[in-house]
PDB file of the backbone (N, CA, C, O) and the ligand in Angstrom, with CONECT records:
HET     ZN  A 101       1
ATOM      1  N   MET A   1     -95.633-248.519 -39.478  1.00  0.00           N
ATOM      2  CA  MET A   1     -94.201-248.274 -39.337  1.00  0.00           C
ATOM      3  C   MET A   1     -93.832-248.246 -37.858  1.00  0.00           C
ATOM      4  O   MET A   1     -94.586-247.729 -37.033  1.00  0.00           O
ATOM      5  N   LEU A   2     -92.676-248.801 -37.531  1.00  0.00           N
ATOM      6  CA  LEU A   2     -92.258-248.896 -36.138  1.00  0.00           C
ATOM      7  C   LEU A   2     -91.142-247.903 -35.831  1.00  0.00           C
ATOM      8  O   LEU A   2     -90.302-247.589 -36.674  1.00  0.00           O
ATOM      9  N   VAL A   3     -91.169-247.419 -34.581  1.00  0.00           N
ATOM     10  CA  VAL A   3     -90.109-246.544 -34.097  1.00  0.00           C
ATOM     11  C   VAL A   3     -89.208-247.376 -33.186  1.00  0.00           C
ATOM     12  O   VAL A   3     -89.692-248.070 -32.292  1.00  0.00           O
ATOM     13  N   THR A   4     -87.937-247.305 -33.410  1.00  0.00           N
ATOM     14  CA  THR A   4     -87.005-248.062 -32.586  1.00  0.00           C
ATOM     15  C   THR A   4     -86.435-247.152 -31.501  1.00  0.00           C
ATOM     16  O   THR A   4     -85.909-246.077 -31.788  1.00  0.00           O
ATOM     17  N   LEU A   5     -86.546-247.596 -30.262  1.00  0.00           N
ATOM     18  CA  LEU A   5     -86.077-246.824 -29.110  1.00  0.00           C
ATOM     19  C   LEU A   5     -85.160-247.685 -28.271  1.00  0.00           C
ATOM     20  O   LEU A   5     -85.179-248.914 -28.344  1.00  0.00           O
ATOM     21  N   LEU A   6     -84.354-247.002 -27.470  1.00  0.00           N
ATOM     22  CA  LEU A   6     -83.540-247.719 -26.502  1.00  0.00           C
ATOM     23  C   LEU A   6     -84.103-247.410 -25.124  1.00  0.00           C
ATOM     24  O   LEU A   6     -84.310-246.244 -24.788  1.00  0.00           O
ATOM     25  N   CYS A   7     -84.351-248.422 -24.336  1.00  0.00           N
ATOM     26  CA  CYS A   7     -84.889-248.221 -22.991  1.00  0.00           C
ATOM     27  C   CYS A   7     -83.907-247.376 -22.180  1.00  0.00           C
ATOM     28  O   CYS A   7     -82.722-247.703 -22.114  1.00  0.00           O
ATOM     29  N   PRO A   8     -84.392-246.277 -21.553  1.00  0.00           N
ATOM     30  CA  PRO A   8     -83.504-245.394 -20.787  1.00  0.00           C
ATOM     31  C   PRO A   8     -83.054-245.996 -19.461  1.00  0.00           C
ATOM     32  O   PRO A   8     -82.158-245.460 -18.809  1.00  0.00           O
ATOM     33  N   ASN A   9     -83.659-247.086 -19.066  1.00  0.00           N
ATOM     34  CA  ASN A   9     -83.261-247.743 -17.819  1.00  0.00           C
ATOM     35  C   ASN A   9     -81.905-248.416 -18.019  1.00  0.00           C
ATOM     36  O   ASN A   9     -81.769-249.345 -18.815  1.00  0.00           O
ATOM     37  N   LEU A  10     -80.912-247.933 -17.289  1.00  0.00           N
ATOM     38  CA  LEU A  10     -79.550-248.424 -17.487  1.00  0.00           C
ATOM     39  C   LEU A  10     -79.408-249.911 -17.168  1.00  0.00           C
ATOM     40  O   LEU A  10     -78.483-250.569 -17.644  1.00  0.00           O
ATOM     41  N   ARG A  11     -80.320-250.427 -16.371  1.00  0.00           N
ATOM     42  CA  ARG A  11     -80.251-251.851 -16.047  1.00  0.00           C
ATOM     43  C   ARG A  11     -80.978-252.708 -17.068  1.00  0.00           C
ATOM     44  O   ARG A  11     -80.966-253.937 -16.993  1.00  0.00           O
ATOM     45  N   CYS A  12     -81.610-252.038 -18.025  1.00  0.00           N
ATOM     46  CA  CYS A  12     -82.402-252.765 -19.016  1.00  0.00           C
ATOM     47  C   CYS A  12     -81.776-252.589 -20.398  1.00  0.00           C
ATOM     48  O   CYS A  12     -81.259-253.536 -20.992  1.00  0.00           O
ATOM     49  N   ARG A  13     -81.836-251.347 -20.895  1.00  0.00           N
ATOM     50  CA  ARG A  13     -81.206-250.983 -22.169  1.00  0.00           C
ATOM     51  C   ARG A  13     -81.658-251.879 -23.323  1.00  0.00           C
ATOM     52  O   ARG A  13     -80.882-252.196 -24.224  1.00  0.00           O
ATOM     53  N   ARG A  14     -82.926-252.278 -23.275  1.00  0.00           N
ATOM     54  CA  ARG A  14     -83.447-253.099 -24.361  1.00  0.00           C
ATOM     55  C   ARG A  14     -83.816-252.206 -25.546  1.00  0.00           C
ATOM     56  O   ARG A  14     -84.148-251.031 -25.386  1.00  0.00           O
ATOM     57  N   VAL A  15     -83.750-252.784 -26.701  1.00  0.00           N
ATOM     58  CA  VAL A  15     -84.230-252.092 -27.888  1.00  0.00           C
ATOM     59  C   VAL A  15     -85.728-252.361 -27.993  1.00  0.00           C
ATOM     60  O   VAL A  15     -86.171-253.508 -28.034  1.00  0.00           O
ATOM     61  N   LEU A  16     -86.497-251.268 -28.034  1.00  0.00           N
ATOM     62  CA  LEU A  16     -87.944-251.380 -28.078  1.00  0.00           C
ATOM     63  C   LEU A  16     -88.434-250.915 -29.434  1.00  0.00           C
ATOM     64  O   LEU A  16     -87.880-249.986 -30.021  1.00  0.00           O
ATOM     65  N   GLN A  17     -89.460-251.557 -29.920  1.00  0.00           N
ATOM     66  CA  GLN A  17     -90.080-251.109 -31.162  1.00  0.00           C
ATOM     67  C   GLN A  17     -91.542-250.819 -30.874  1.00  0.00           C
ATOM     68  O   GLN A  17     -92.292-251.700 -30.452  1.00  0.00           O
ATOM     69  N   VAL A  18     -91.939-249.574 -31.108  1.00  0.00           N
ATOM     70  CA  VAL A  18     -93.302-249.153 -30.838  1.00  0.00           C
ATOM     71  C   VAL A  18     -93.902-248.588 -32.118  1.00  0.00           C
ATOM     72  O   VAL A  18     -93.167-248.127 -32.991  1.00  0.00           O
ATOM     73  N   PRO A  19     -95.224-248.616 -32.243  1.00  0.00           N
ATOM     74  CA  PRO A  19     -95.848-248.095 -33.456  1.00  0.00           C
ATOM     75  C   PRO A  19     -95.586-246.606 -33.641  1.00  0.00           C
ATOM     76  O   PRO A  19     -95.446-245.861 -32.670  1.00  0.00           O
ATOM     77  N   ASP A  20     -95.522-246.192 -34.879  1.00  0.00           N
ATOM     78  CA  ASP A  20     -95.317-244.802 -35.256  1.00  0.00           C
ATOM     79  C   ASP A  20     -96.345-243.880 -34.601  1.00  0.00           C
ATOM     80  O   ASP A  20     -96.067-242.708 -34.350  1.00  0.00           O
ATOM     81  N   THR A  21     -97.526-244.416 -34.328  1.00  0.00           N
ATOM     82  CA  THR A  21     -98.629-243.614 -33.787  1.00  0.00           C
ATOM     83  C   THR A  21     -98.405-243.228 -32.329  1.00  0.00           C
ATOM     84  O   THR A  21     -99.150-242.411 -31.787  1.00  0.00           O
ATOM     85  N   THR A  22     -97.392-243.803 -31.689  1.00  0.00           N
ATOM     86  CA  THR A  22     -97.140-243.467 -30.290  1.00  0.00           C
ATOM     87  C   THR A  22     -96.158-242.311 -30.141  1.00  0.00           C
ATOM     88  O   THR A  22     -95.778-241.966 -29.022  1.00  0.00           O
ATOM     89  N   ARG A  23     -95.745-241.716 -31.242  1.00  0.00           N
ATOM     90  CA  ARG A  23     -94.821-240.577 -31.174  1.00  0.00           C
ATOM     91  C   ARG A  23     -95.419-239.464 -30.311  1.00  0.00           C
ATOM     92  O   ARG A  23     -96.581-239.095 -30.480  1.00  0.00           O
ATOM     93  N   GLY A  24     -94.619-238.937 -29.392  1.00  0.00           N
ATOM     94  CA  GLY A  24     -95.068-237.871 -28.510  1.00  0.00           C
ATOM     95  C   GLY A  24     -95.832-238.387 -27.303  1.00  0.00           C
ATOM     96  O   GLY A  24     -96.226-237.608 -26.435  1.00  0.00           O
ATOM     97  N   HIS A  25     -96.042-239.692 -27.243  1.00  0.00           N
ATOM     98  CA  HIS A  25     -96.758-240.284 -26.117  1.00  0.00           C
ATOM     99  C   HIS A  25     -95.802-241.091 -25.254  1.00  0.00           C
ATOM    100  O   HIS A  25     -94.661-241.368 -25.624  1.00  0.00           O
ATOM    101  N   ARG A  26     -96.316-241.452 -24.096  1.00  0.00           N
ATOM    102  CA  ARG A  26     -95.499-242.265 -23.203  1.00  0.00           C
ATOM    103  C   ARG A  26     -95.848-243.731 -23.367  1.00  0.00           C
ATOM    104  O   ARG A  26     -97.018-244.100 -23.470  1.00  0.00           O
ATOM    105  N   VAL A  27     -94.841-244.540 -23.390  1.00  0.00           N
ATOM    106  CA  VAL A  27     -95.045-245.981 -23.484  1.00  0.00           C
ATOM    107  C   VAL A  27     -94.271-246.644 -22.360  1.00  0.00           C
ATOM    108  O   VAL A  27     -93.406-246.028 -21.737  1.00  0.00           O
ATOM    109  N   ARG A  28     -94.581-247.875 -22.112  1.00  0.00           N
ATOM    110  CA  ARG A  28     -93.904-248.599 -21.043  1.00  0.00           C
ATOM    111  C   ARG A  28     -93.029-249.692 -21.629  1.00  0.00           C
ATOM    112  O   ARG A  28     -93.446-250.434 -22.518  1.00  0.00           O
ATOM    113  N   CYS A  29     -91.820-249.780 -21.121  1.00  0.00           N
ATOM    114  CA  CYS A  29     -90.927-250.843 -21.541  1.00  0.00           C
ATOM    115  C   CYS A  29     -91.504-252.175 -21.077  1.00  0.00           C
ATOM    116  O   CYS A  29     -91.807-252.348 -19.896  1.00  0.00           O
ATOM    117  N   GLY A  30     -91.653-253.095 -21.988  1.00  0.00           N
ATOM    118  CA  GLY A  30     -92.234-254.381 -21.645  1.00  0.00           C
ATOM    119  C   GLY A  30     -91.303-255.270 -20.841  1.00  0.00           C
ATOM    120  O   GLY A  30     -91.721-256.303 -20.318  1.00  0.00           O
ATOM    121  N   HIS A  31     -90.042-254.869 -20.740  1.00  0.00           N
ATOM    122  CA  HIS A  31     -89.060-255.702 -20.049  1.00  0.00           C
ATOM    123  C   HIS A  31     -88.883-255.283 -18.590  1.00  0.00           C
ATOM    124  O   HIS A  31     -88.813-256.132 -17.701  1.00  0.00           O
ATOM    125  N   CYS A  32     -88.810-253.961 -18.344  1.00  0.00           N
ATOM    126  CA  CYS A  32     -88.537-253.490 -16.985  1.00  0.00           C
ATOM    127  C   CYS A  32     -89.659-252.615 -16.439  1.00  0.00           C
ATOM    128  O   CYS A  32     -89.670-252.315 -15.245  1.00  0.00           O
ATOM    129  N   GLY A  33     -90.606-252.197 -17.284  1.00  0.00           N
ATOM    130  CA  GLY A  33     -91.724-251.389 -16.810  1.00  0.00           C
ATOM    131  C   GLY A  33     -91.432-249.902 -16.792  1.00  0.00           C
ATOM    132  O   GLY A  33     -92.271-249.114 -16.358  1.00  0.00           O
ATOM    133  N   GLN A  34     -90.266-249.508 -17.251  1.00  0.00           N
ATOM    134  CA  GLN A  34     -89.886-248.096 -17.308  1.00  0.00           C
ATOM    135  C   GLN A  34     -90.790-247.347 -18.280  1.00  0.00           C
ATOM    136  O   GLN A  34     -91.029-247.801 -19.398  1.00  0.00           O
ATOM    137  N   ILE A  35     -91.294-246.184 -17.835  1.00  0.00           N
ATOM    138  CA  ILE A  35     -92.092-245.340 -18.725  1.00  0.00           C
ATOM    139  C   ILE A  35     -91.144-244.434 -19.494  1.00  0.00           C
ATOM    140  O   ILE A  35     -90.258-243.808 -18.912  1.00  0.00           O
ATOM    141  N   LEU A  36     -91.333-244.370 -20.788  1.00  0.00           N
ATOM    142  CA  LEU A  36     -90.511-243.481 -21.596  1.00  0.00           C
ATOM    143  C   LEU A  36     -91.363-242.771 -22.623  1.00  0.00           C
ATOM    144  O   LEU A  36     -92.411-243.267 -23.036  1.00  0.00           O
ATOM    145  N   THR A  37     -90.900-241.609 -23.025  1.00  0.00           N
ATOM    146  CA  THR A  37     -91.628-240.828 -24.003  1.00  0.00           C
ATOM    147  C   THR A  37     -91.055-241.097 -25.382  1.00  0.00           C
ATOM    148  O   THR A  37     -89.843-241.035 -25.587  1.00  0.00           O
ATOM    149  N   VAL A  38     -91.925-241.391 -26.313  1.00  0.00           N
ATOM    150  CA  VAL A  38     -91.497-241.636 -27.686  1.00  0.00           C
ATOM    151  C   VAL A  38     -91.243-240.281 -28.345  1.00  0.00           C
ATOM    152  O   VAL A  38     -92.163-239.469 -28.443  1.00  0.00           O
ATOM    153  N   PRO A  39     -90.022-240.023 -28.795  1.00  0.00           N
ATOM    154  CA  PRO A  39     -89.734-238.727 -29.401  1.00  0.00           C
ATOM    155  C   PRO A  39     -90.454-238.555 -30.724  1.00  0.00           C
ATOM    156  O   PRO A  39     -90.633-239.500 -31.492  1.00  0.00           O
ATOM    157  N   THR A  40     -90.862-237.313 -30.968  1.00  0.00           N
ATOM    158  CA  THR A  40     -91.473-237.019 -32.257  1.00  0.00           C
ATOM    159  C   THR A  40     -90.373-236.906 -33.307  1.00  0.00           C
ATOM    160  O   THR A  40     -89.188-236.847 -32.979  1.00  0.00           O
ATOM    161  N   LYS A  41     -90.778-236.878 -34.556  1.00  0.00           N
ATOM    162  CA  LYS A  41     -89.786-236.761 -35.625  1.00  0.00           C
ATOM    163  C   LYS A  41     -88.998-235.462 -35.491  1.00  0.00           C
ATOM    164  O   LYS A  41     -87.792-235.428 -35.737  1.00  0.00           O
ATOM    165  N   GLN A  42     -89.701-234.378 -35.093  1.00  0.00           N
ATOM    166  CA  GLN A  42     -89.033-233.090 -34.950  1.00  0.00           C
ATOM    167  C   GLN A  42     -87.997-233.137 -33.846  1.00  0.00           C
ATOM    168  O   GLN A  42     -86.907-232.583 -33.987  1.00  0.00           O
ATOM    169  N   GLN A  43     -88.334-233.801 -32.738  1.00  0.00           N
ATOM    170  CA  GLN A  43     -87.379-233.908 -31.640  1.00  0.00           C
ATOM    171  C   GLN A  43     -86.144-234.684 -32.080  1.00  0.00           C
ATOM    172  O   GLN A  43     -85.018-234.345 -31.717  1.00  0.00           O
ATOM    173  N   GLN A  44     -86.372-235.710 -32.853  1.00  0.00           N
ATOM    174  CA  GLN A  44     -85.240-236.502 -33.323  1.00  0.00           C
ATOM    175  C   GLN A  44     -84.339-235.678 -34.231  1.00  0.00           C
ATOM    176  O   GLN A  44     -83.114-235.781 -34.170  1.00  0.00           O
ATOM    177  N   LYS A  45     -84.962-234.856 -35.077  1.00  0.00           N
ATOM    178  CA  LYS A  45     -84.193-234.006 -35.977  1.00  0.00           C
ATOM    179  C   LYS A  45     -83.371-233.002 -35.182  1.00  0.00           C
ATOM    180  O   LYS A  45     -82.184-232.803 -35.445  1.00  0.00           O
ATOM    181  N   ALA A  46     -84.028-232.364 -34.193  1.00  0.00           N
ATOM    182  CA  ALA A  46     -83.358-231.355 -33.380  1.00  0.00           C
ATOM    183  C   ALA A  46     -82.158-231.958 -32.672  1.00  0.00           C
ATOM    184  O   ALA A  46     -81.101-231.335 -32.573  1.00  0.00           O
ATOM    185  N   LYS A  47     -82.330-233.152 -32.191  1.00  0.00           N
ATOM    186  CA  LYS A  47     -81.255-233.834 -31.489  1.00  0.00           C
ATOM    187  C   LYS A  47     -80.076-234.069 -32.438  1.00  0.00           C
ATOM    188  O   LYS A  47     -78.915-233.890 -32.070  1.00  0.00           O
ATOM    189  N   ALA A  48     -80.399-234.466 -33.636  1.00  0.00           N
ATOM    190  CA  ALA A  48     -79.359-234.778 -34.606  1.00  0.00           C
ATOM    191  C   ALA A  48     -78.596-233.520 -35.007  1.00  0.00           C
ATOM    192  O   ALA A  48     -77.381-233.558 -35.205  1.00  0.00           O
ATOM    193  N   SER A  49     -79.320-232.396 -35.127  1.00  0.00           N
ATOM    194  CA  SER A  49     -78.665-231.167 -35.572  1.00  0.00           C
ATOM    195  C   SER A  49     -77.801-230.566 -34.468  1.00  0.00           C
ATOM    196  O   SER A  49     -76.958-229.707 -34.729  1.00  0.00           O
ATOM    197  N   LYS A  50     -78.016-231.026 -33.221  1.00  0.00           N
ATOM    198  CA  LYS A  50     -77.188-230.533 -32.125  1.00  0.00           C
ATOM    199  C   LYS A  50     -75.820-231.201 -32.104  1.00  0.00           C
ATOM    200  O   LYS A  50     -74.901-230.749 -31.420  1.00  0.00           O
ATOM    201  N   ASP A  51     -75.704-232.258 -32.844  1.00  0.00           N
ATOM    202  CA  ASP A  51     -74.445-232.977 -32.879  1.00  0.00           C
ATOM    203  C   ASP A  51     -73.338-232.067 -33.412  1.00  0.00           C
ATOM    204  O   ASP A  51     -73.411-231.616 -34.555  1.00  0.00           O
ATOM    205  N   PRO A  52     -72.324-231.795 -32.608  1.00  0.00           N
ATOM    206  CA  PRO A  52     -71.292-230.842 -33.030  1.00  0.00           C
ATOM    207  C   PRO A  52     -70.542-231.286 -34.269  1.00  0.00           C
ATOM    208  O   PRO A  52     -69.981-230.464 -34.993  1.00  0.00           O
ATOM    209  N   ARG A  53     -70.533-232.577 -34.511  1.00  0.00           N
ATOM    210  CA  ARG A  53     -69.801-233.051 -35.686  1.00  0.00           C
ATOM    211  C   ARG A  53     -70.492-232.666 -36.981  1.00  0.00           C
ATOM    212  O   ARG A  53     -69.849-232.514 -38.020  1.00  0.00           O
ATOM    213  N   THR A  54     -71.824-232.506 -36.910  1.00  0.00           N
ATOM    214  CA  THR A  54     -72.556-232.182 -38.128  1.00  0.00           C
ATOM    215  C   THR A  54     -72.814-230.693 -38.274  1.00  0.00           C
ATOM    216  O   THR A  54     -72.975-230.195 -39.388  1.00  0.00           O
ATOM    217  N   THR A  55     -72.855-229.962 -37.131  1.00  0.00           N
ATOM    218  CA  THR A  55     -73.201-228.533 -37.190  1.00  0.00           C
ATOM    219  C   THR A  55     -71.975-227.641 -37.290  1.00  0.00           C
ATOM    220  O   THR A  55     -71.992-226.636 -38.001  1.00  0.00           O
ATOM    221  N   GLN A  56     -70.914-228.002 -36.582  1.00  0.00           N
ATOM    222  CA  GLN A  56     -69.748-227.126 -36.576  1.00  0.00           C
ATOM    223  C   GLN A  56     -68.740-227.535 -37.635  1.00  0.00           C
ATOM    224  O   GLN A  56     -68.286-228.678 -37.690  1.00  0.00           O
ATOM    225  N   THR A  57     -68.416-226.590 -38.451  1.00  0.00           N
ATOM    226  CA  THR A  57     -67.391-226.863 -39.449  1.00  0.00           C
ATOM    227  C   THR A  57     -66.121-226.137 -39.007  1.00  0.00           C
ATOM    228  O   THR A  57     -66.153-224.938 -38.728  1.00  0.00           O
ATOM    229  N   PRO A  58     -65.044-226.837 -38.948  1.00  0.00           N
ATOM    230  CA  PRO A  58     -63.791-226.208 -38.495  1.00  0.00           C
ATOM    231  C   PRO A  58     -63.353-225.081 -39.427  1.00  0.00           C
ATOM    232  O   PRO A  58     -63.197-225.276 -40.632  1.00  0.00           O
ATOM    233  N   SER A  59     -63.159-223.901 -38.846  1.00  0.00           N
ATOM    234  CA  SER A  59     -62.751-222.764 -39.672  1.00  0.00           C
ATOM    235  C   SER A  59     -61.231-222.705 -39.725  1.00  0.00           C
ATOM    236  O   SER A  59     -60.588-222.068 -38.889  1.00  0.00           O
ATOM    237  N   ALA A  60     -60.691-223.353 -40.681  1.00  0.00           N
ATOM    238  CA  ALA A  60     -59.247-223.427 -40.784  1.00  0.00           C
ATOM    239  C   ALA A  60     -58.680-222.354 -41.735  1.00  0.00           C
ATOM    240  O   ALA A  60     -57.467-222.282 -41.932  1.00  0.00           O
TER     241      ALA A  60
HETATM  242 ZN    ZN A 101     -86.574-251.444 -20.080  1.00  0.00          ZN2+
END
């Protein structure tokens, strides 16, 4: 299974696909050479739950 990432290099911004086994490890963008950390599933979940649109319900 592949993990889809976006290169954090603003001049690159390529979509990268890395193996699931690289979660929590650092990989290098094959296009610009930028080192990036592959987020774990838990990190991805935490990020998603921080989204105010999903966590905060308007108390009307
Ligand atoms: Zn890149």
